[in-house]
C-alpha positions in Angstrom: -13.4 2.3 -6.5 -10.5 4.8 -5.2 -11.4 7.3 -2.8 -9.3 9.9 -0.4 -6.1 7.5 0.7 -6.5 9.0 4.4 -9.4 8.3 4.6 -8.7 5.0 3.3 -5.7 4.6 6.2 -8.5 5.5 8.4 -11.2 2.7 8.4 -10.5 0.1 10.9 -10.4 -2.3 7.7 -7.2 -1.5 5.7 -5.6 -1.7 9.5 -7.1 -5.5 10.1 -5.3 -6.4 6.2 -2.1 -5.0 6.8 -2.4 -7.4 9.9 -3.6 -10.2 8.2 -1.0 -9.9 5.5 1.5 -10.1 8.0 0.1 -13.2 8.9 0.2 -14.7 5.6 2.9 -18.0 4.6 3.4 -16.4 1.1 3.5 -13.1 0.5 4.4 -11.6 -2.8 5.1 -7.5 -4.0 5.7 -5.5 -6.0 6.2 -1.6 -6.6 6.0 1.0 -9.6 5.8 4.5 -10.1 2.2 6.2 -11.0 1.2 9.2 -12.5 -1.3 10.2 -9.9 -3.1 13.8 -10.9 0.1 15.0 -12.2 2.0 14.1 -9.3 4.5 11.1 -9.6 3.9 8.6 -6.9 5.1 5.2 -5.4 2.4 2.6 -5.7 3.5 -0.9 -3.6 1.0 -4.0 -3.9 1.3 -7.0 -2.1 -0.8 -10.0 -2.9 -1.6 -13.3 -1.2 -3.6 -16.3 -2.1 -6.6 -14.6 0.0 -5.2 -11.0 0.7 -4.5 -8.0 -1.7 -2.9 -4.6 0.2 -1.6 -1.3 -1.7 0.2 1.2 -0.4 0.8 4.7 -2.4 3.8 7.3 -1.5 5.4 10.5 -2.8 8.3 10.2 -4.0 10.2 12.6 -2.2 8.7 11.0 1.0 10.4 7.7 -0.1 13.9 8.0 1.5 12.5 8.7 5.3 10.2 5.7 5.2 10.8 2.1 6.6 9.4 -0.3 4.4 5.4 -0.5 5.1 5.2 -4.8 5.1 
């Protein structure tokens, strides 16, 4: 199920998954571009044996972002 990014990021579980991912021993990550409603954005995915964490950002914002994980 997909919902508003702002709504998801405000949910306490989103931050908890992020924090739990930082403690995982092995994490793999990948990034790709995705056309979402006509806007090209970056989609990042991190995965461990038991968790998956995803983030989406506008392409133009990337120059100002530090790595999410």
